[in-house]
N, C-alpha and C positions, 0 to 999 in steps of 0.2 A: 121534792125539783120545787119545794113552794121557792127558793130563791131566783126561780126564774119564772114566773107563772106569770108576773108582774099582774094584769089587769083579772086574773080570775081571783074569784072567791073562794071556788071551791077546790080541791085539793084532788090531783090527777088520780082514777080506779089504778089499784092496785097491779090490775091487769095490762090497766095502760102504759105504766110504768117499764112493768116487765116487757112486753109487747116491743116499744119503740128503744127501750136501753141496748146500746152498743159496747157497753165495756165488757161482756164476755168474750168480745175479740180485739174491741181499739182498743185494749190497754197495752198493745204491745208497740201502741204508737208513742208511748212513755217518751223515748228519748227524744225524740222528733219535736216532737210536742214540747217539751223542756228547752230546748235549743233554741225555738223558734222563739220560746215567749223569754227566755234570756238575750237574745239579738234586739225583741223588739224594744224590752225595759230600758238596754242600755240606748237603743235608739231617742227612745220619750224623754232620757238625760239628759242627752246629747242637743237634744233641742228647746232644754227648759221646760218641758211640759208637764216633768215632777221632777223633782229635784234628783242631786245625786247621792243623796243620804237614804233616801225612798228606793233609788236603783238599785243600791250595794243590798238593802234589807231586803228586798225582794229576791236577787238573786244568789243571794245565801240562801234565803227558804226554797228555790227549787231548786239549790246543787241538794240541798238537805237531801229534798222529796226524793230527787235522782235515787241518792243511797239508801233513802228507805226502801225502796221499789226493787232495787237491785238484791239485795239481802233479805228480800220476802218479807219484810216488816209493814209493809204498805198495806191495809185495809182498805180492797177495791169496793164501792158503795154502787148497787145497781140503781137506786134510788136517787143517785146523782148523775144517771143518765150515760156521760160519756169520759173519755180518759181527759178530758179540757176542764169537766166540772169538776171532775173528781180530783184533780190536780189544783183546781184553784181554792176548792173549798179546803184543802187541807194547808194549801200557803194561809189561808185567813186563818186556819185556829193556832200553825205556828209564827205568824210574825201582826199580827193582828186587822186592821182597820186598812192599814197602808199596803196589804195584798189585794182590794178592790182595788189600786190604780193598776192592776197587771194589765187587765182588758180594756183601760185607755185606748182610743181609736184603732178598734181591732172588733171582727165580730166573728163568732163562732166558726161562720160559712168559709172567709178567707183562710182562718187558724185551719183548718180543718184540711182544704187545699192545701195549705202548706207543708202540712203534718204530710199529706199524702204523696206531695213531690218527694220532701226528704227521704220518703220510706223508696218510694218507687226508685229512686235515683241510686241509693244505695244498693236496690235488689239487683240494678241494672249490672253498678259495678262488682258484685259477685258474681253474678250470672258470666259477663264477659271474662270473667277472672277464671272461674271453673272450668268452662267452654276450654279455654287453652290449655288445661290440663289433660280433657279429654283428647284434646287435639293431637296435643303431647307425644299421649300414650298410643294414638293410631298411626303415629310416627314412626314410633320406636318398635312396634310390632311389623309395621311393613318393612324397617330397616333391618331387623334380625330375620326375616322371612323373605327378604329380596329374590331369592331366585325360586318359591316356591311358584308350581304352574297351578291353576285348578283350573275348572271347568268355569266358563261364563255363560250364564242361562239368561234366553228369553224365554214369556211364558212357563218359568222353572222350567224347560226342558235345555239340557249342554247344548249349546251354541256354538262357542268359538274358548277356545285353550287363552288364559289371561294369567298374567302376575298377581298373585295375592295381594300384592305391595300396590299395585294398581287397582285392585279392588277395594281396599281400607281406603286408599286418597280418595276414593269417591264420597266417603262420608267425612273426609276431614274437608272438601269442597263444601257439602253440605253445611257444615257446623261452623265453614267462616262464610255463609249468606247468614247465616244466623247472627255469626257475629257482627255483620257489617248491619242488619238490623236493628238489634238490640243497638249496635253504635249511634245510629239515625235514631230511634227513639229516645236516647239519651238528651239529644238537643233540642227537641220539644218541651222534653220532663224540665229540663233545665231553665225553667221559668219560675222568678218571684212572684210569687199574687199577695202575700200581705200589703196590706193599703188600700185593698178593695172595699172592703169594711164588708157588709151586707149583700151589695151589689150596687152602691153609686160612687164606692168613695167614701173618704173621712172628711170632715171637719178640722180637723189640727193639721197643724204646719209639721209634717211629719216628712221624714230622707227615708225615701225608697231604698236609693242606693246605697246608702250606708247599711242596711239590713241586708240587701243583696250581699253586699262586700262580706260582711259579717258572716255568712251562711255558705258562701261561694256559689252562688249563683252567676251565673253569667249572662242573667236577660232579665227585665222586667216584665210583666204583662200589661198590656197596652191599654184593655177594655175591662174594666170592673168586673161588668156582668159577666161577660166569659169568662175570666177567672175565677170567678165561684162556685160555675156549673160546669167548666170543663173537665172532662172525665178522658178525652182522647189519648192521655200518656198513659193512663192506665189500660186504657182498651188496645194501644199499639202494644204493651209488655203483653198484653194476653195473646195477642195476636201471633205476636213473635215467639210467644212460650207454645203456641202452638203447632206452628212450623217446628220447631227446633223437636218438639215432642213427636211429630211425626217424624221427623229425621231419626230419631232414637228408637221409634218403635219400628222404623223399617232395618234398622241395626239389630235389634233383637229380635226379629224375626229370623234375621241370617244364622242369628247365634243359636236359636233352637233348632233350625233348620239342621247347621253344621255340628251341631253335639249331639244329634242323634243318630242312631245304631245306622238306619237306612244311609247318611252322610257320611259320618265320622270323621269329618276332616280338624276337628279340634275337640278338646278336655277342658271343659271349665274346671279351674280352681276349687275344690271343695269348699272352701271359705265362701263361694260365690254360687252354689248348687244347694239342694235339700233332697231328703231321703223322703221315702213313701211311709207311710204309715202301717199299710199292711205287705208293700212289693218290697221286700229288701233289699233288692238288686237293683232299685231304682237311684236314679242323679240326676234331680229333675235341676232343667235351667229357670226356677224358678224368677228370680231378677230379674231377666230378660219378659218373662211370662208378665209379671206385674208391669214391667214398665207399658210393657205394650196395653194392657187394662188401664193404666193411669192414664194415657194420652186423651181417654174420652172425659175424664175430668176435666180434664184443661181445656180441650174445644169445650165444656157445657159451663164452664166459667166464662169464657169468653161471650159464647150465646146468649144467657144471660143477664151479661152487664149491656150490650145490644140491644138486647129487649128492652131493659129497663129505660134506657137512656131514647130511645127512638121517637115517642111522643111528649117529651117534656119540655114546656114550655119556657124561656128565661125567667129568672136565673136560677139561684138554689130551691131545690124540693126533696122533700123527706127520701122518695125514693131512690137518692143518692147515696143514703148511708148504706144501699146494698151494694157498693161498690167494693170494699173493704173483704170481706170473708172470700169471694170471687178470688182476688188478686191476692191475696195472706195464701191461699190454699194453692193459685198456680204456682207462687214463688216458690214456696215449702215442696210442692210437688216436683217442679224443674230443676231445684237444687239439688234434691237427691237421688234425683234419678240421675243427672251428670255425675255426680261424685261416685255411686255406688259402679256406674259404668267403666267409670275410668280405671277402677281396680277391678273391674270385671276383666277388662282390655287385656290390663298389666298384666293379668298373671295367666290368661289363659294359653295352652299350650295348642301349638297346629302339628298336626298328622300329615307330614308332606308323603309320605307313602302312599297313605291312604289318597290324598288328592291325585296323587300322580296317576295311580290304578282308575280313578273317576276318568279322570282323562283318555288315557287310553283303551276304555271298555266299549265307548261310543263311538260314532260316525263323529267326532266333531272338528275333524279337518278337512269337511266336504268341502267350505267352500275356499279353502285353500287349493284342493282341487279343481275346482270351474277356475279360479283365478290364473294356474298354472298353465289351463288349454289358453285361456284368453292371451298371456304372453307369449302363446305359441300359435298365434292368429282366431283363434275363434272368437264368434261373438259369444257377450256373456250371458244371453237369454238361453242361448244355444248351448254353449257350457255349462249352464246351470240345469237344462232340463236334461243333458248327458249324467251330469255327475249324480243326479235324482236317481236315474233309472241303473248308476249304480250302486248308489249304495242300497235300492232294494234287491239289486241282484247278489251284493253282499251277505244283507240278512237273511233272506231266504236259504244261504247256501252256510250261513252262522260265523262268518268271516270277517276279521277286522281288515279295514281298508288295507291294513302293511300287510297281510296274510294274502290278500289276493296275485296270482301271477303277474306277469309282464302280460301274458297272452290271454288272461282274463281281461284284463286294462284295454288292451287293445279291440274286445271284440267293444267295446265302445266308443272309441275312439282311434284313428292311427296315430294323432298327436301325443300319445303316450309313449314316454321313454323312458331306458332306464333309470333318468333322473326323479321320476318322480316318487321314486324312495327316500329320497333326500328330503323330503315333505315330513315335516316331525312338526311337534308341541313346539320344540325351541323354534323352529324355522319359521312357522306361522307368527310367534310372538315377535321374534328378531324384525320380522318383514311389516309389522304397522308401526315404522319409525315415522309415525305424524305426531305434528303437536299435538297432545293429549292422549297420544295411544299409547298400545301395552310394551312396546318393547324396551329391554332395559333402559336403552340410553333415553328413553324419554323417560321413563318411571323415575331414573336418579335424577334427572334432571327438577321434574317433579316433587321427588322428596327433598332436595335442595331450596326450592321456593318455596316447600313450607315450609322449613325449618325457619327460612330466614322470615315469612310469614307471623311465624308466633313468635321468634324472636324479634320483630319490630313493631309488634300489636300492644298498645299501650292499654291499661287498666281502665276502667272507665271512673270518675271523678269519687 
């Protein structure tokens, strides 16, 4: 670190070097750091701050360094602290003293802000693309099972029959809100901070618009102090990721329940399940369980950075080095979870007969019986109470509603007629023909809208 210790006469303690070094994790910013440096050098030459020849030498050196890293030939040195100094030191070795001109009109503060925004922008793009694939898998599963009826639950108790497709499309809606959030986050991530210097701007005649165009940024930061100390875009990504993981965790819980022997509505493909080390009969939904568990670490990364940022005065502080590991982990966790869920959804099999038996064995049509009485003139609250007593009676007799005789029905209300037996799971579903309802016509419309949505959605930058 002697090359950046400046006024200090004493070398940093070895433990300090190890403690402050970020190269063990920020090495993965190398493509963004090099891309930013190349754009910066081109601007310096354009403005006459360095010569075209010097710029060409530096760019060739940076390109060669990138190739070294990608071939695994680059030696990262912890004593050089971070990815920026590792690349700059290697550049000096390769091209000589001219490499020292790379850092003209630039600080590591605006440099790292640039690298993080470039990384986050790509992460958002990849996230949006993978969410679209999971949405597509949900649509395909829904379409393949569009006539399958399952119990809908509240409080994890059978409530009313619904189409499986309707249930699956609920997760499509959740993921679409995630898509909207990440897309919105992209707007505030797509801001070019280079040119802010350490905190107050730079004294050179630079062209920030040129650099922004080179790096495909849509806007420039407007305050240098804010630009070098802003990590809102990281927090926004982590917050959106936390919500998305919450949605995936809910889906994971459904998969875990539905694949259990007690529900037995679905069967997971063997490629997305594991066995037991001691119980040979087991087929465990480990993918879903692990996703449910990993949700907590994504929440933790968000809380860690919120806590780090909450009391920082302007502008840059070393605390902000803690932004990277959490973001990298969140991106890796979310993308791998979405990808593996896509495969799991694409390969699972629906056991429609078991779902149908679950619909028929309870008293899931009780609300429809109450609605039946209301349509014959009874007040809803009275109808609700009558049907509640009717269900209690049926349970005592160990009979399903369909097995009750008309005489038994009439004990509870003279309004019951022979047409009460026309109330079925199919009629219950068909009756809910309102926008957002589970009726086949509405679900078909929702499927068409969902397909149009992912067809029209555009990948991030």
